N, C-alpha and C positions, 0 to 999 in steps of 0.2 A: 405356419406358412399361414402367411395373412395377407386377408381379403385387395388389402392396396398392392403390396408386394407383387398378385397375381395380373391386377390387372394393367401394374409394370412392366409384368413382366410380355401380358398378351400387345399391349400398345407399340413392344420394339416391336414383335413379332409383325406386327401390321406395319410399322410403320421402315421397318430393315433396319434402323439405328438410335442411338441412345439421344441422342439432339434434336431428330424428328419427335422418338416418342416426347419426350422434354416438348416439345412445343404442344401439344398435341394436349398433352392432362393438362398442361401449365402448370410444370414446376420444373425446378432445374436439371442439369444436365448429370448432377451431383447425383441428386437425391432420386434419379432413376438408379444412379450405380447404386445406392445404397441400399435401395431396396429386394434390385436383382440379384446381389451380392449376397442381401441374407437371407432372400428365397433358397440361395443356391448351397447359403449352410446350412438353412431348418435342413431341407430337404439331402442333406453330404451325397450332391452330383453337380458336375456341372451343366447347368441348362443353356446355355449359348457360346456361342462361338467366335466367340469379337477379330474381328477383318476392318484392313482398317476403310471399307467402304463401306461394309454392311456384315447385320449381326445375325449370326441364326443358330438354328436350333441345332445342338447335339440330339441325339437318340431317344435322352429322356427326357429333352425339350420336347421332341414332339408328341411323347408319349405323355407331359404332365403339362402341355397345351389344348389334347382332349378334353381332358380334366376338368381345365381352368377355366375353359371355354364353355361346359358344362353348368362349374359353380354359379358363376356369375350370369348366366341365363337360371337359375331358380332362383339368385335369393333376387336379380330383378323380375324374375315373373311375380315370385310370392308377393314383393315388393307392389307389383301391381294390382293382386287380387286384395290382398290389405286396404288400400286407397279405396279397392270397390266395393271393398260390405262397409254395412255398416257392422259397427263392432262399437259396442258400448260397453262401457267399463263394467269388471263384479267388484 
């Protein structure tokens, strides 16, 4: 599981399609597909049902969505905290 894959997975959920997620992330649609396929391969289950107009989470995708959101939020929180602190090199 890679951070980029999780961000892409959440973007597909948020935007409903691979192409709209690609536009929002400013990457190609094929890159979105590669990220999602890689994520599905790494966890060993299908996370999204691909329809003609919409991508929807599977039951497993719904579970991962919650974790992925929390992981991204924690990373963003840590980054903000570190930028706010005066951390001197040791």
